[in-house]
ChimeraX commands (.cxc) that place a marker at each C-alpha (Angstrom):
marker #1 position 53.10,36.47,-10.00 radius 0.5
marker #1 position 49.39,34.90,-9.53 radius 0.5
marker #1 position 49.79,31.27,-7.68 radius 0.5
marker #1 position 46.98,28.08,-8.66 radius 0.5
marker #1 position 44.86,29.25,-5.56 radius 0.5
marker #1 position 44.48,32.84,-6.93 radius 0.5
marker #1 position 44.07,31.49,-10.42 radius 0.5
marker #1 position 41.17,29.21,-9.39 radius 0.5
marker #1 position 39.68,32.07,-7.13 radius 0.5
marker #1 position 39.17,34.49,-9.96 radius 0.5
marker #1 position 38.32,32.10,-12.51 radius 0.5
marker #1 position 35.15,30.83,-10.36 radius 0.5
marker #1 position 34.36,34.49,-9.24 radius 0.5
marker #1 position 34.25,35.40,-13.12 radius 0.5
marker #1 position 32.20,32.56,-13.96 radius 0.5
marker #1 position 29.48,33.35,-10.79 radius 0.5
marker #1 position 29.75,36.77,-12.11 radius 0.5
marker #1 position 28.74,36.18,-15.64 radius 0.5
marker #1 position 25.99,33.94,-14.44 radius 0.5
marker #1 position 24.51,36.47,-12.43 radius 0.5
marker #1 position 24.55,39.29,-15.04 radius 0.5
marker #1 position 22.98,36.87,-17.22 radius 0.5
marker #1 position 20.41,35.76,-14.61 radius 0.5
marker #1 position 19.37,39.63,-13.95 radius 0.5
marker #1 position 19.15,40.77,-17.75 radius 0.5
marker #1 position 16.91,37.70,-18.61 radius 0.5
marker #1 position 13.53,38.82,-19.78 radius 0.5
marker #1 position 10.68,38.18,-17.42 radius 0.5
marker #1 position 8.91,36.45,-20.24 radius 0.5
marker #1 position 11.66,33.65,-20.40 radius 0.5
marker #1 position 11.41,33.43,-16.58 radius 0.5
marker #1 position 7.66,32.97,-16.66 radius 0.5
marker #1 position 7.73,30.26,-19.31 radius 0.5
marker #1 position 10.21,28.09,-17.40 radius 0.5
marker #1 position 8.16,28.07,-14.63 radius 0.5
marker #1 position 4.88,27.03,-16.53 radius 0.5
marker #1 position 6.60,24.44,-18.07 radius 0.5
marker #1 position 8.18,23.02,-14.61 radius 0.5
marker #1 position 4.59,22.93,-13.60 radius 0.5
marker #1 position 3.06,21.26,-16.65 radius 0.5
marker #1 position 5.27,18.63,-16.48 radius 0.5
marker #1 position 4.40,16.82,-13.27 radius 0.5
marker #1 position 2.79,13.27,-13.81 radius 0.5
marker #1 position 0.58,11.12,-12.23 radius 0.5
marker #1 position 2.24,8.11,-10.46 radius 0.5
marker #1 position 0.65,4.36,-10.28 radius 0.5
marker #1 position 1.63,2.21,-7.83 radius 0.5
marker #1 position 2.89,-1.37,-9.05 radius 0.5
marker #1 position 3.14,-4.30,-6.55 radius 0.5
marker #1 position 6.62,-3.84,-5.96 radius 0.5
marker #1 position 6.06,-0.03,-5.01 radius 0.5
marker #1 position 4.11,-1.21,-2.30 radius 0.5
marker #1 position 6.65,-2.93,-0.83 radius 0.5
marker #1 position 8.91,-0.73,-1.51 radius 0.5
marker #1 position 6.86,1.87,0.73 radius 0.5
marker #1 position 6.67,-0.38,3.34 radius 0.5
marker #1 position 10.58,-1.01,3.41 radius 0.5
marker #1 position 10.78,2.80,3.51 radius 0.5
marker #1 position 8.08,2.98,6.52 radius 0.5
marker #1 position 10.25,0.07,8.55 radius 0.5
marker #1 position 13.53,1.72,7.79 radius 0.5
marker #1 position 12.37,5.09,9.00 radius 0.5
marker #1 position 10.96,3.41,12.26 radius 0.5
marker #1 position 14.00,1.47,12.70 radius 0.5
marker #1 position 16.40,4.73,12.09 radius 0.5
marker #1 position 14.09,6.68,14.56 radius 0.5
marker #1 position 14.66,3.88,16.99 radius 0.5
marker #1 position 18.26,3.56,16.71 radius 0.5
marker #1 position 18.71,7.27,16.70 radius 0.5
marker #1 position 16.83,7.28,20.67 radius 0.5
marker #1 position 18.88,4.36,21.87 radius 0.5
marker #1 position 22.17,6.12,20.26 radius 0.5
marker #1 position 21.13,9.27,22.31 radius 0.5
marker #1 position 20.86,7.00,25.66 radius 0.5
marker #1 position 24.05,5.47,24.87 radius 0.5
marker #1 position 25.76,9.16,24.47 radius 0.5
marker #1 position 23.71,10.67,27.56 radius 0.5
marker #1 position 26.19,11.29,30.02 radius 0.5
marker #1 position 23.59,11.32,32.83 radius 0.5
marker #1 position 22.17,7.88,31.92 radius 0.5
marker #1 position 22.84,4.62,34.30 radius 0.5
marker #1 position 24.92,1.84,33.28 radius 0.5
marker #1 position 21.83,-0.27,33.25 radius 0.5
marker #1 position 19.98,2.12,30.93 radius 0.5
marker #1 position 23.17,2.02,28.62 radius 0.5
marker #1 position 23.18,-1.77,28.46 radius 0.5
marker #1 position 19.64,-2.00,27.65 radius 0.5
marker #1 position 20.08,0.41,25.13 radius 0.5
marker #1 position 22.98,-1.54,23.55 radius 0.5
marker #1 position 21.38,-4.88,23.80 radius 0.5
marker #1 position 18.39,-3.21,21.95 radius 0.5
marker #1 position 20.64,-1.98,19.37 radius 0.5
marker #1 position 21.88,-5.39,18.95 radius 0.5
marker #1 position 18.69,-6.77,18.50 radius 0.5
marker #1 position 17.63,-4.39,16.09 radius 0.5
marker #1 position 20.53,-4.85,13.66 radius 0.5
marker #1 position 20.14,-8.73,14.01 radius 0.5
marker #1 position 16.23,-8.59,13.44 radius 0.5
marker #1 position 17.49,-6.47,10.33 radius 0.5
marker #1 position 19.91,-9.25,9.19 radius 0.5
marker #1 position 17.13,-11.82,9.67 radius 0.5
marker #1 position 14.48,-9.78,7.69 radius 0.5
marker #1 position 16.98,-9.71,4.67 radius 0.5
marker #1 position 17.52,-13.23,5.21 radius 0.5
marker #1 position 14.27,-14.41,4.91 radius 0.5
marker #1 position 13.21,-12.04,2.17 radius 0.5
marker #1 position 16.14,-13.88,-0.04 radius 0.5
marker #1 position 14.96,-17.62,1.40 radius 0.5
marker #1 position 11.35,-16.67,0.24 radius 0.5
marker #1 position 12.46,-15.03,-3.20 radius 0.5
marker #1 position 14.82,-18.42,-3.90 radius 0.5
marker #1 position 12.20,-20.79,-2.69 radius 0.5
marker #1 position 8.71,-19.36,-3.93 radius 0.5
marker #1 position 9.86,-16.97,-6.76 radius 0.5
marker #1 position 7.85,-14.28,-4.62 radius 0.5
marker #1 position 8.55,-10.59,-3.99 radius 0.5
marker #1 position 8.27,-9.98,-0.26 radius 0.5
marker #1 position 8.62,-7.65,2.86 radius 0.5
marker #1 position 9.37,-9.19,6.46 radius 0.5
marker #1 position 9.23,-7.30,9.57 radius 0.5
marker #1 position 10.23,-8.84,12.68 radius 0.5
marker #1 position 9.15,-7.28,16.39 radius 0.5
marker #1 position 9.98,-9.92,18.97 radius 0.5
marker #1 position 8.60,-13.30,18.38 radius 0.5
marker #1 position 6.29,-11.68,15.49 radius 0.5
marker #1 position 6.99,-11.79,11.92 radius 0.5
marker #1 position 4.74,-10.34,9.46 radius 0.5
marker #1 position 5.36,-11.57,6.07 radius 0.5
marker #1 position 3.83,-9.29,2.96 radius 0.5
marker #1 position 4.02,-11.21,-0.36 radius 0.5
marker #1 position 3.31,-9.44,-3.59 radius 0.5
marker #1 position 1.31,-11.74,-5.37 radius 0.5
marker #1 position -2.41,-11.68,-6.85 radius 0.5
marker #1 position -3.03,-15.07,-6.10 radius 0.5
marker #1 position -3.88,-15.97,-2.26 radius 0.5
marker #1 position -3.32,-19.42,-1.52 radius 0.5
marker #1 position -3.66,-21.27,1.61 radius 0.5
marker #1 position -0.89,-23.78,0.71 radius 0.5
marker #1 position 1.52,-21.10,-0.71 radius 0.5
marker #1 position 0.87,-19.30,2.86 radius 0.5
marker #1 position 1.65,-22.68,4.98 radius 0.5
marker #1 position 4.69,-23.25,2.97 radius 0.5
marker #1 position 6.00,-19.67,3.46 radius 0.5
marker #1 position 5.59,-20.02,7.08 radius 0.5
marker #1 position 7.29,-23.00,7.39 radius 0.5
marker #1 position 10.19,-21.41,5.40 radius 0.5
marker #1 position 10.56,-18.93,7.55 radius 0.5
marker #1 position 10.38,-21.02,10.72 radius 0.5
marker #1 position 13.18,-22.61,9.61 radius 0.5
marker #1 position 15.26,-19.80,10.36 radius 0.5
marker #1 position 14.36,-19.64,14.00 radius 0.5
marker #1 position 15.08,-22.31,16.67 radius 0.5
marker #1 position 12.03,-20.96,18.98 radius 0.5
marker #1 position 8.63,-20.85,17.76 radius 0.5
marker #1 position 7.59,-17.47,16.15 radius 0.5
marker #1 position 3.93,-16.13,15.44 radius 0.5
marker #1 position 4.25,-15.62,11.54 radius 0.5
marker #1 position 1.34,-14.02,9.51 radius 0.5
marker #1 position 1.35,-13.77,6.07 radius 0.5
marker #1 position -0.42,-11.33,4.16 radius 0.5
marker #1 position -1.19,-11.30,0.31 radius 0.5
marker #1 position -1.26,-8.00,-1.40 radius 0.5
marker #1 position -2.40,-7.56,-5.18 radius 0.5
marker link #1:1,2 radius 0.2
marker link #1:2,3 radius 0.2
marker link #1:3,4 radius 0.2
marker link #1:4,5 radius 0.2
marker link #1:5,6 radius 0.2
marker link #1:6,7 radius 0.2
marker link #1:7,8 radius 0.2
marker link #1:8,9 radius 0.2
marker link #1:9,10 radius 0.2
marker link #1:10,11 radius 0.2
marker link #1:11,12 radius 0.2
marker link #1:12,13 radius 0.2
marker link #1:13,14 radius 0.2
marker link #1:14,15 radius 0.2
marker link #1:15,16 radius 0.2
marker link #1:16,17 radius 0.2
marker link #1:17,18 radius 0.2
marker link #1:18,19 radius 0.2
marker link #1:19,20 radius 0.2
marker link #1:20,21 radius 0.2
marker link #1:21,22 radius 0.2
marker link #1:22,23 radius 0.2
marker link #1:23,24 radius 0.2
marker link #1:24,25 radius 0.2
marker link #1:25,26 radius 0.2
marker link #1:26,27 radius 0.2
marker link #1:27,28 radius 0.2
marker link #1:28,29 radius 0.2
marker link #1:29,30 radius 0.2
marker link #1:30,31 radius 0.2
marker link #1:31,32 radius 0.2
marker link #1:32,33 radius 0.2
marker link #1:33,34 radius 0.2
marker link #1:34,35 radius 0.2
marker link #1:35,36 radius 0.2
marker link #1:36,37 radius 0.2
marker link #1:37,38 radius 0.2
marker link #1:38,39 radius 0.2
marker link #1:39,40 radius 0.2
marker link #1:40,41 radius 0.2
marker link #1:41,42 radius 0.2
marker link #1:42,43 radius 0.2
marker link #1:43,44 radius 0.2
marker link #1:44,45 radius 0.2
marker link #1:45,46 radius 0.2
marker link #1:46,47 radius 0.2
marker link #1:47,48 radius 0.2
marker link #1:48,49 radius 0.2
marker link #1:49,50 radius 0.2
marker link #1:50,51 radius 0.2
marker link #1:51,52 radius 0.2
marker link #1:52,53 radius 0.2
marker link #1:53,54 radius 0.2
marker link #1:54,55 radius 0.2
marker link #1:55,56 radius 0.2
marker link #1:56,57 radius 0.2
marker link #1:57,58 radius 0.2
marker link #1:58,59 radius 0.2
marker link #1:59,60 radius 0.2
marker link #1:60,61 radius 0.2
marker link #1:61,62 radius 0.2
marker link #1:62,63 radius 0.2
marker link #1:63,64 radius 0.2
marker link #1:64,65 radius 0.2
marker link #1:65,66 radius 0.2
marker link #1:66,67 radius 0.2
marker link #1:67,68 radius 0.2
marker link #1:68,69 radius 0.2
marker link #1:69,70 radius 0.2
marker link #1:70,71 radius 0.2
marker link #1:71,72 radius 0.2
marker link #1:72,73 radius 0.2
marker link #1:73,74 radius 0.2
marker link #1:74,75 radius 0.2
marker link #1:75,76 radius 0.2
marker link #1:76,77 radius 0.2
marker link #1:77,78 radius 0.2
marker link #1:78,79 radius 0.2
marker link #1:79,80 radius 0.2
marker link #1:80,81 radius 0.2
marker link #1:81,82 radius 0.2
marker link #1:82,83 radius 0.2
marker link #1:83,84 radius 0.2
marker link #1:84,85 radius 0.2
marker link #1:85,86 radius 0.2
marker link #1:86,87 radius 0.2
marker link #1:87,88 radius 0.2
marker link #1:88,89 radius 0.2
marker link #1:89,90 radius 0.2
marker link #1:90,91 radius 0.2
marker link #1:91,92 radius 0.2
marker link #1:92,93 radius 0.2
marker link #1:93,94 radius 0.2
marker link #1:94,95 radius 0.2
marker link #1:95,96 radius 0.2
marker link #1:96,97 radius 0.2
marker link #1:97,98 radius 0.2
marker link #1:98,99 radius 0.2
marker link #1:99,100 radius 0.2
marker link #1:100,101 radius 0.2
marker link #1:101,102 radius 0.2
marker link #1:102,103 radius 0.2
marker link #1:103,104 radius 0.2
marker link #1:104,105 radius 0.2
marker link #1:105,106 radius 0.2
marker link #1:106,107 radius 0.2
marker link #1:107,108 radius 0.2
marker link #1:108,109 radius 0.2
marker link #1:109,110 radius 0.2
marker link #1:110,111 radius 0.2
marker link #1:111,112 radius 0.2
marker link #1:112,113 radius 0.2
marker link #1:113,114 radius 0.2
marker link #1:114,115 radius 0.2
marker link #1:115,116 radius 0.2
marker link #1:116,117 radius 0.2
marker link #1:117,118 radius 0.2
marker link #1:118,119 radius 0.2
marker link #1:119,120 radius 0.2
marker link #1:120,121 radius 0.2
marker link #1:121,122 radius 0.2
marker link #1:122,123 radius 0.2
marker link #1:123,124 radius 0.2
marker link #1:124,125 radius 0.2
marker link #1:125,126 radius 0.2
marker link #1:126,127 radius 0.2
marker link #1:127,128 radius 0.2
marker link #1:128,129 radius 0.2
marker link #1:129,130 radius 0.2
marker link #1:130,131 radius 0.2
marker link #1:131,132 radius 0.2
marker link #1:132,133 radius 0.2
marker link #1:133,134 radius 0.2
marker link #1:134,135 radius 0.2
marker link #1:135,136 radius 0.2
marker link #1:136,137 radius 0.2
marker link #1:137,138 radius 0.2
marker link #1:138,139 radius 0.2
marker link #1:139,140 radius 0.2
marker link #1:140,141 radius 0.2
marker link #1:141,142 radius 0.2
marker link #1:142,143 radius 0.2
marker link #1:143,144 radius 0.2
marker link #1:144,145 radius 0.2
marker link #1:145,146 radius 0.2
marker link #1:146,147 radius 0.2
marker link #1:147,148 radius 0.2
marker link #1:148,149 radius 0.2
marker link #1:149,150 radius 0.2
marker link #1:150,151 radius 0.2
marker link #1:151,152 radius 0.2
marker link #1:152,153 radius 0.2
marker link #1:153,154 radius 0.2
marker link #1:154,155 radius 0.2
marker link #1:155,156 radius 0.2
marker link #1:156,157 radius 0.2
marker link #1:157,158 radius 0.2
marker link #1:158,159 radius 0.2
marker link #1:159,160 radius 0.2
marker link #1:160,161 radius 0.2
marker link #1:161,162 radius 0.2
marker link #1:162,163 radius 0.2
view
């Protein structure tokens, strides 16, 4: 008697066998047309404002992830001293706090100014990139005040407009 496991194995094996035979007996002309249509369907991509901000976010996320990985390696390294592990832990904690603050500031800018933004915090410096065609000093000052409200200590805030 055949149990369920053997039945599944025979079913999947039969399916793979049928697909393999079909692929091997397929004429070369069909394969060439499939390859040529795949090459022709590639499109050019235009960057929008939100795409530029997304690219900045991806780059910052990759940088943060790499930094977190190196810090985690220090934490997991058995030959690292207690001080090195504590420093790595504190740096990881600061990275996580900064990430939360960045998201909070972006949300605040979105709510208060109805603008899409990208925020990067590094130490006491904050870089804000705004997706807006209008480059207005009053708007930049208002954004700086909005960002500074999130911190107790004085921060060095730069606002850059990207159109």
